N, C-alpha and C positions, 0 to 999 in steps of 0.2 A: 981147530979154527971153525969149521963148519958146525961142529957139535955145540960150540959156545953160541954161535949165531942162532942155531935152531932152538937152543934153550932160551935165549933172549926173546926170540919171536913167541915162544910158548908163554913166557912170563908176561910179555906185553899183551898177548891175546887174553890171558887169564885176568889181567888187571882191567882190560876193557870190558870183559864179560861181567866182572864183579861190579864195576861202576854202572853198567847198563842195568844190572839186576837191582842195585841199590836205588837207582833213579826210578825204576819201575815200581819198586816197593814203596818209594816215597810218594809217587803219584797215586798208587792204590790207597795209601793212608789218607792222602788229601781228598781223594774222591769219596772215600768212605765217610769222611767227616761232612763233606759238602752235599752228599746224596743222602744225608741222614733222614730227611723227610720221606723219601721213597723207601729207604731201608726199613724205617720204623712204621711206614704206612702199609702198602699192600704186600711188600716182601716179608714183613714180620707176620702178616696174616697167612701168607703161603707157608712159612716155616711152622706156624702154630697148627695149621691144618694138616700138614704132612708128618709132623713129628710123631714118631713111635707107631705110625700106621704099618701094620704087618700085612694088610690086604688092600688091594686097589679095586674099588667097585664103581659102578656108574654114578652113584650118589657123590662119592669123593671127587670124581672127575668133573661133575657138574658144578660143584662148589668151587673147584680150582679154576674152571673156566670163568666163572662169575668174578672171582678175585682178579684175574688178569685183565678183564674188561674194566673193572673199577680202577686199575692202575694205568689206564689210558692206552692199553694195547687194543687196537681197533678190533671190531668183531670179526672182520674177514681174516685178519692175521691170527687171531685166537683160533678160529675155525681151522686154519691151515696147520697150526701147531698141534691141535688135538686130533686132526685126521691121522697124523703120524703116531701120536701117543696112544690113541685108542686101538690102532692096528697092532702096535707092539704089546699092549696089555692083552689083547685077544690071543696073541701068539705066546703069551706067558713070558715075554722078554723083560717085562717090568713087573716086579712082584711085591715091592713094598714102597713106603713113602720116600725113603732115602734114595732109592733107585730112580723114582719118578722125578725127584727134585734134580738129581744129577742129569737126567735126560733132558729135562726142561731147560736147564742151563745150557746144555750143548746145542739144543735147537735154537735158542735165542742167540747164542754166540754166532752160529752160522748165518742167522738172519741179519745181524748188524755188521757182518764182515762184507761190505760192498767193496769190490775191487778198486784199486787205485785211490785209497782214501788219503794218500799223501800228495801234496802239491809239489811239482818239480821246481818251481820258481825260475824256470828258464824257458825261453830265451829272455834276455833283458832288453828293454824294460818289460817286466811281466805285468800285464794289465788285468786288473780285476774289477768287474762291474758289480757293485753291491746293490742288491734290491731288497725290498721288504715293505710292508705296510707301515704307515705312520704309527708311532707309539710302541714299536717293538724294541726300541733301543738301537736302531741301525747306526746312527751317527756315533754313538758312544762305542759301539762294537768296532766301527772303523778305527776309532782312536785306539782301542785296545789292541787291534790287529797291527796297527802302525807301531805301537809300543813294543809288541812282541817281535816284529820284524827288525826294528831298530836295534833291539837287544841282541839280535843275531848278526849284527854288523851290516845290515842292508840299508841302502839309501832309499828313503820312501818319499812319495809325493801324494798329497791329498788333492782331489779335484771335486769341487762343490757343484755338481750338476743337478742337484735338487734346487732349482731356481724358483720353484712354485712357492716355497716358504722362505721368507727372509730369515726366520729363526734358524732354519737348517744351515744356511750359509754362515751365519754368525756363530752357531755352535761349533761347526767344523773349524772355523778360524780360531776360535778360543782354544780348542784342543790342539790345533797346529802350533799355536804360540806356547802352550804348556809343554808340548813334547818336542819342540824345536823341529817341527816338520812343516815344510812350505805348503801353502794351499793356493791352488789356482782357482779363481772365482771371478764371476761377473756380477752385475747388479741383479737384484730380484726381478724375476719375470723375463730374464734373458733366455735365449735359445739354449736348452741343455746340451744339445749336440755341439754347439759352438764352443761351449765351456770345455766339453770333453776333448774336442779337437785341440784347443789351446793347451790342455793338460798333457796330451800326448806330445805335442810340439816341445813343451817345456821339459818333459821327461827325457826326450831324445837329446835335447841341447845340454841338459845338466847331467846326463849319464846316470839316470836314476835306475835302481834295481827293480822296484815295485811301485806301480801306480794304483791307487785305490780311488775309484770313481763312485761318489755318492749319487743316488738317483731318487726321483720322487716316488712316493708310495701310495698313489691314488688308485687303489685296486677297484674302488667302487665306480671309477670311470675307466673300465677295462680297455675299451677301444682306444681312448686317448693314450693310456699308458702303453699299450701295445705299439702304437705308431711312434711314440716318443722313444721307446727302447730300441725299436727297429732302426730308427734314424741314428741314434747314438752308435749302435753297433756298426752300421754301414759307414758312418763318418770316420770312426776310429780305425775300422778295418782297412779303409783306404790309406790312412796315414801310417798305420803300423801293421804289417803283415801278421795275420793270426789273431789280432786283437778283436774282442777281449779274449784272453786266454782262459779266464774263469768267469762264470756268472754265479755269484754266491748269494743265496737267499738267507736273510736273517729272520729267525723265528723265535717267538717267546714261548718257552716250554710250559709256562703256567697257563697258557690258553688251551692246552690239551688238544682235543680233536679239531678245534678251530685252526690250530697251527697246521695240521695235516691238510685241511681244506685249502688254506692259503697256499701251501706248497703245490697242491694240484693246480690251482688257478694260475699261479705264476709260471709254472712249468708249461702251461698252455700258451701263455703270453710270450715267454722267451725261454728257450731251452736252458735249463739250469745245469751246472756242473757239480754243485754241492750245496750243503746246508751249514749254516752256523746257528747252533741252538743255544739261546741264552737263557739265563735264570733257572738252570736245572737245579740249583740249590734251593730254589723257592717253591718247588712243587713236590708233592708226595706221589706224583704219578709219572715217574721216569720212564714208564713203558712207552711213551710217545716216541722215544728213540727207535724202538723196535718197529713200530708202525711205519715211520717215515722211511727207514732203510729198506724194509721188506716190501712195502707197497709201491714206492716210487723208484726203487733201485738206485737211489742217489746217495753218495757218500756224505756222512757228516764230517766236515773238515775240522771244525773247532766247536768246543762247548764252553759256555759261560757258566762259571760256578761261584760267582761272587761279584762284588761291586768294584774291587780294586783292579788296577791296570793289569796286574799279573794274573788275574783270575780268568783269563781266556786261555784255554789249554787245547793243543792239538788233540783230536779225538783218537783214542787208541781203543778199538773195539774190545779186545780181550781184557784190557785193564778195566774198562768200564763195566763189563759184565761181572768180572771178579769182585769189583767193589760193590756192585748192586746186590750180589748174592751173598756177600760176606755178612757175618753176624756182628 
């Protein structure tokens, strides 16, 4: 009896592991396709530079450094990478191009693995404040995240607290109708914190699992934005203990180092808990992922790799690096 149960447990575990492996391989294949610009851009140049090299010298390392910077890995992060690489080369621990590429991949993997990159989604209602400058696709990203959560069986609520732009309210309402997700909103120009408060009230009354609150993205008026976000946080925190549970910044990967600068500025305005990086499929410089995680020590929660609703994926560091370095 116990033997049969043990065998059944082993079979079920094997099946679960097989499914997990297949899902991982499927995501790698999808990412390889969507990261084609980065893979055929600076990563192809890295491959060409290191292929067949039987000796590592200063000239080779200088060229490699330059390639990483052109791939939108920031200068300070590249310097950090090569402080390790040059030390290992000096100690004869890296002796050819293949070994150097393997080591480079390992260092980059460690840099993008920020702890706790998974969102717990508890307690409920789980409140997420979405921030980001106008034009990065924040409202569309909210819709994609709502779609992702709804497909997981979660009850979602949108809150239109970007009252500065009438178009932002209308856009979120349109997405809500398409996705059958309710939207709490007031008139344009209303107090954003009042809208957020009503959103939390509605979430509690309707027993919602996740509340996604849109906010204005006027970074050029940083003082006003800071006060507005502080007020929203204070108001919803009083109504719901621990809220907001996440503050996620939406960044456009195609803007390169400007995205990193936006992240720094928003992090000063309001403490962020994570990043959603969109349009990774539209840039040849996917190295921005490395710079953001390494310099800000913030986890990337999701990545956008296409225009469809299903093209917002939870960020898996190892899968991302495997796809980036694959041929």
